[in-house]
Each structure stands twice: as structure tokens, then as C-alpha cells.
C-alpha positions as CSV (number, residue, x, y, z in Angstrom):
1,X,-55.9,58.5,46.7
2,X,-54.3,61.0,45.8
3,X,-52.3,61.7,42.9
4,X,-48.6,62.6,44.9
5,X,-49.9,59.1,46.8
6,X,-49.4,56.3,43.7
7,X,-46.4,57.9,42.8
8,X,-44.5,57.2,46.0
9,X,-46.1,54.3,45.5
10,X,-43.8,53.1,42.8
11,X,-40.9,54.4,43.9
12,X,-41.1,52.9,47.4
13,X,-42.4,49.5,46.2
14,X,-39.0,49.9,43.3
15,X,-36.9,50.5,46.9
16,X,-38.4,48.3,49.1
17,X,-37.4,45.3,46.1
18,X,-34.1,47.1,45.3
19,X,-33.8,46.1,49.9
20,X,-34.6,43.0,49.3
21,X,-33.1,41.1,46.8
22,X,-29.5,41.5,47.8
23,X,-31.1,39.7,50.9
24,X,-32.0,37.2,48.0
25,X,-28.8,37.4,46.7
26,X,-26.9,36.9,50.1
27,X,-29.5,33.6,50.8
28,X,-28.6,31.6,47.4
29,X,-25.1,32.2,46.2
30,X,-22.5,31.1,48.7
31,X,-19.3,32.9,49.1
32,X,-16.2,32.3,47.9
33,X,-14.3,29.3,50.1
34,X,-11.5,31.3,50.3
35,X,-8.3,29.3,47.7
36,X,-5.7,26.9,50.4
37,X,-2.2,28.0,50.4
38,X,-0.6,25.5,48.5
39,X,1.9,23.2,50.1
40,X,5.3,24.5,49.3
41,X,7.1,22.4,47.4
42,X,9.3,20.3,48.3
43,X,12.4,19.2,46.6
44,X,12.7,15.9,44.8
45,X,14.9,13.4,46.5
46,X,17.4,12.2,43.6
47,X,18.9,8.9,44.2
48,X,22.6,9.1,45.1
49,X,25.0,6.8,43.1
50,X,25.2,3.5,45.2
51,X,29.1,3.9,46.4
52,X,32.1,1.3,45.8
53,X,31.9,-1.5,48.6
54,X,34.8,-1.4,50.0
55,X,37.6,-5.0,50.0
56,X,36.6,-5.2,53.3
57,X,32.9,-5.3,52.1
58,X,33.2,-8.0,49.9
59,X,32.5,-11.2,50.2
60,X,35.0,-13.6,49.8
61,X,34.3,-16.2,46.6
62,X,33.2,-19.4,48.3
63,X,35.5,-21.3,45.2
64,X,38.7,-18.9,46.2
65,X,41.2,-21.2,47.2
66,X,42.5,-20.1,50.4
67,X,46.3,-18.8,49.7
68,X,48.7,-19.5,51.8
69,X,51.3,-15.6,50.7
70,X,53.1,-17.3,47.6
71,X,51.0,-16.4,44.6
72,X,49.5,-19.6,42.9
73,X,50.8,-19.0,39.4
74,X,54.3,-20.7,38.6
75,X,57.2,-19.1,37.1
76,X,58.6,-20.4,34.1
77,X,61.3,-23.0,34.7
78,X,64.4,-20.8,33.7
79,X,66.7,-21.9,31.2
80,X,70.6,-23.1,31.4
81,X,72.6,-23.3,29.4
82,X,75.2,-26.7,30.1
83,X,77.3,-27.4,26.4
84,X,77.7,-24.6,24.0
85,X,79.1,-25.0,20.7
86,X,80.0,-22.3,18.1
87,X,81.0,-22.8,14.5
88,X,82.2,-19.6,12.4
89,X,84.0,-20.0,8.8
90,X,83.3,-16.1,6.7
91,X,82.3,-17.5,4.4
92,X,80.5,-20.2,4.4
93,X,76.8,-20.9,3.2
94,X,76.6,-20.4,7.1
95,X,79.6,-18.6,8.5
96,X,78.5,-19.0,11.8
97,X,76.4,-22.0,13.6
98,X,75.5,-21.4,17.7
99,X,73.9,-24.2,19.7
100,X,73.0,-23.8,23.1
101,X,71.8,-26.9,25.5
102,X,70.6,-27.7,28.4
103,X,71.4,-31.1,30.8
104,X,68.5,-32.5,28.8
105,X,69.0,-32.0,25.6
106,X,66.7,-28.7,24.6
107,X,68.2,-25.6,23.6
108,X,68.0,-23.4,20.5
109,X,70.1,-23.2,17.3
110,X,71.1,-19.6,16.2
111,X,73.2,-19.2,12.4
112,X,73.8,-16.7,10.9
113,X,73.6,-17.9,6.5
114,X,74.7,-15.8,3.7
115,X,72.0,-13.3,2.1
116,X,70.0,-12.9,5.2
117,X,70.3,-9.9,6.9
118,X,69.6,-10.9,11.1
119,X,70.1,-15.0,12.3
120,X,67.9,-17.4,11.9
121,X,67.4,-18.9,15.8
122,X,65.2,-21.8,15.5
123,X,64.5,-24.2,18.8
124,X,66.4,-27.5,19.5
125,X,65.1,-30.6,20.9
126,X,67.9,-33.2,20.8
127,X,67.3,-37.5,20.6
128,X,68.0,-39.4,23.1
129,X,70.7,-41.2,21.3
130,X,72.1,-37.7,19.5
131,X,72.5,-36.6,24.1
132,X,73.6,-40.1,24.4
133,X,76.8,-39.0,21.7
134,X,76.9,-36.0,23.2
135,X,77.6,-36.7,27.3
136,X,79.5,-39.4,26.4
137,X,82.3,-36.8,24.3
138,X,82.4,-34.8,26.9
139,X,82.9,-38.2,30.1
140,X,85.5,-39.2,28.2
141,X,87.3,-36.2,27.9
142,X,87.2,-35.3,31.2
143,X,86.2,-31.8,29.6
144,X,86.1,-30.0,32.7
145,X,89.1,-31.3,34.1
146,X,90.7,-32.2,31.5
147,X,94.0,-29.5,30.4
148,X,94.6,-30.4,27.5
149,X,94.6,-28.5,23.9
150,X,92.8,-30.0,21.2
151,X,94.2,-28.1,18.8
152,X,97.1,-30.1,17.2
153,X,100.4,-27.8,16.4
154,X,101.6,-26.6,13.5
155,X,98.4,-28.2,11.3
156,X,95.7,-25.4,10.8
157,X,92.6,-25.9,9.4
158,X,90.9,-22.4,9.8
159,X,89.8,-22.0,6.0
160,X,87.6,-25.1,6.8
161,X,85.9,-23.6,10.0
162,X,87.1,-22.5,13.9
163,X,85.2,-24.2,16.9
164,X,84.2,-23.2,20.4
165,X,83.1,-25.7,22.6
166,X,82.2,-24.6,26.3
167,X,80.6,-26.5,29.7
168,X,78.9,-25.2,32.1
169,X,78.6,-27.4,35.5
170,X,77.8,-27.2,38.5
171,X,79.1,-23.4,39.3
172,X,82.7,-25.5,37.2
173,X,83.0,-23.5,33.0
174,X,86.3,-24.3,30.9
175,X,86.1,-23.2,27.4
176,X,88.2,-24.8,24.1
177,X,89.0,-23.2,21.0
178,X,89.9,-25.8,17.6
179,X,90.6,-26.4,14.2
180,X,92.4,-29.7,13.8
181,X,92.9,-32.9,16.4
182,X,94.2,-35.8,17.1
183,X,92.3,-36.6,19.9
184,X,89.5,-39.2,19.0
185,X,87.1,-37.9,22.0
186,X,87.5,-34.1,20.8
187,X,87.0,-35.4,17.2
188,X,83.9,-36.7,18.3
189,X,83.1,-34.2,19.7
190,X,83.3,-31.6,17.1
191,X,81.7,-34.1,14.5
192,X,79.3,-34.6,16.8
193,X,78.0,-31.3,16.6
194,X,79.1,-30.6,13.0
195,X,75.8,-34.1,12.5
196,X,73.6,-31.8,14.6
197,X,74.4,-28.6,12.4
198,X,74.0,-30.2,9.4
199,X,70.6,-31.6,10.8
200,X,69.0,-28.6,11.5
201,X,70.1,-26.1,9.2
202,X,68.4,-29.0,6.8
203,X,65.1,-28.8,8.4
204,X,65.9,-25.3,7.5
205,X,66.2,-25.2,4.3
206,X,63.6,-27.1,3.2
207,X,60.5,-25.6,5.4
208,X,61.9,-22.6,3.8
209,X,61.7,-24.3,0.4
210,X,58.6,-26.0,0.5
211,X,56.3,-22.5,1.8
212,X,58.5,-20.5,-0.9
213,X,60.5,-22.1,-3.8
214,X,58.8,-26.0,-3.4
215,X,61.2,-26.5,-7.4
216,X,64.5,-26.8,-5.1
217,X,63.1,-29.1,-2.7
218,X,63.6,-32.2,-5.4
219,X,67.9,-31.1,-4.8
220,X,67.8,-30.6,-1.0
221,X,65.7,-34.2,-1.3
222,X,68.9,-35.3,-2.8
223,X,71.3,-32.6,0.0
224,X,69.3,-35.4,2.2
225,X,70.0,-38.6,0.3
226,X,73.6,-36.8,0.6
227,X,74.0,-35.9,4.2
228,X,72.7,-39.9,4.6
229,X,74.9,-41.9,2.8
230,X,78.2,-40.3,4.2
231,X,76.5,-40.4,8.5
232,X,76.7,-36.4,8.9
233,X,72.9,-36.8,10.4
234,X,73.5,-37.2,13.9
235,X,70.5,-39.2,14.5
236,X,68.6,-40.2,11.2
237,X,65.4,-41.9,12.8
238,X,64.7,-38.5,15.2
239,X,63.7,-36.8,11.5
240,X,61.0,-39.1,10.4
241,X,58.5,-37.3,11.4
242,X,59.4,-34.1,9.0
243,X,59.8,-37.1,6.1
244,X,56.7,-38.7,5.7
245,X,55.2,-35.2,6.4
246,X,57.5,-34.1,3.2
247,X,56.4,-37.0,1.7
248,X,52.9,-36.0,1.5
249,X,53.3,-32.4,1.3
250,X,51.2,-32.1,-2.8
251,X,52.9,-28.1,-2.6
252,X,55.9,-30.3,-3.5
253,X,57.0,-31.6,-6.6
254,X,56.0,-35.7,-7.0
255,X,59.8,-36.6,-7.5
256,X,60.9,-35.3,-4.3
257,X,57.4,-36.7,-2.4
258,X,59.5,-39.7,-4.3
259,X,62.9,-39.4,-2.3
260,X,61.4,-38.7,1.0
261,X,59.5,-41.8,1.5
262,X,62.1,-44.0,-0.2
263,X,64.3,-42.0,2.4
264,X,61.8,-42.9,4.4
265,X,61.9,-46.9,3.6
266,X,65.9,-46.8,3.7
267,X,66.0,-45.4,7.7
268,X,63.5,-47.5,8.8
269,X,65.2,-50.6,7.2
270,X,68.4,-49.8,8.3
271,X,66.8,-49.5,12.1
272,X,65.4,-53.5,12.4
């Protein structure tokens, strides 16, 4: 074999080998797959807020009462004053006392007391006895139809206080003013209103004292005893519940409690 052939043979083998290698590699190696296109991102659906139900969509409650076109809540009964009283005396402990009552004896009392910046007002509910006394006096006077002047001319006792009494009923109204009279029914009316005033101003005083100045309560019990003895209280049995409460109130001195208990016995005994 010639030397030139020997030189060619390795070169030819190398060339043949280089020609074979790509074919082998292509046979063994898989072609890379083309990447799939990613799907286009879709917008996430955000939940829309729950719509408020319209009135027509709200089903009626099963326990709802059928509407008749009127409110189920009744308005509060309006207070209609029928009997009005006013006492005025500058310089007295109670310079002004006003009482307004309806036909059932319910209403309020307002009074101006010396030393107080503003008037005091308390509810009033007359007992049946007191209301009957008032109505009897008004009836005896034929109050709405009468034109009589109850004030005695030439005898002015305004230093003891002036009073104004008004009656409003069935669209009619009449007012009288006097401080002294010889008409027994007009005097009875004046006295009855004074007794009512004594009852409610005393109740105010004792309530105030037991809470703030208990040492004053024995003196106030003496005031009650004096009123009772002089028949200056409208209806003493009407005050028994308050007296009973006072007789067991340990905020008050024992002396005051004992006097309350004694007055209870006297009133109960007089009722029999």
C-alpha cells in the first residue's frame, strides 16, 4: 500500500465519521417542541355588591298587622284644664301658688318659693273627697252663670293674699278675683284651695328635708300636726301612704318617725 493511500485513509475515516455523527444525533435527539402559546389572561370576575332590595322586593312580615291607614300608636291624651286657681302674696314663703286641674282632679301645682330661683312644679291628683268638695262649691255658686262679685266692697285683705279662680267648661269661661267674702260657698271654695295648697307644699317640704336636711323633719311633722288640728288639710287620709313611708325612713331622726307614726294612728282613728 502506498504511503499516499495510508495518509488518505485516516482522513477519509474522519470525514465519514463526521458525516455520520449528525445523522445519529438527529436520530437520537428529539426535536424540541415549540412552546405552546400561553392562553391570554382573562380578567377575573369580581363579585358585584349585593344590590339593596327595593321596597317592592321586600316581602311583608307574616306577623305584621294589616295597615288601616292610621298609626297604631295612640297620641297621649291632652291635658285640658277646667279649674284654675292662683294665689299671690309678695313677702310670703310661697309668694305665688297656681293649681290647674281637669274634671277628674288631675293636674299640677306650681309655686314660687322665696330663696328659689325658679318656680317648683309637681303633679297633682286630688282624692275623691277633695274633688267632690270643689265641685260642690262650684255647683252651689252656679259659677259659670253667676255674675256675683264675691269680694266685699270696702274690706280689702290683700295683705293676706289675693286669689284668682277660673272655670273653663264647654266653651265657656269665667274668672273671679277676691281676697275676702261673706258668701259661704265662695269662702268654702277659697278655703278648699288653701287646704290643697297646704297639703302639696308640705309634701314638697318634707320630701326635700328628708333627702337634704333630715334634722328639719321633726319641725315639719309638728307643722303637719298643727294643720291637722286646725282642719287646714284637704283630705288627711290622702296623706297616709306618705306618712307611713316617713315613719320607717331611717334617714329621719327617731323623733320625726315617732311623730309620723302617732299622726297615722290619729288619722286612722278619725276615719272609723
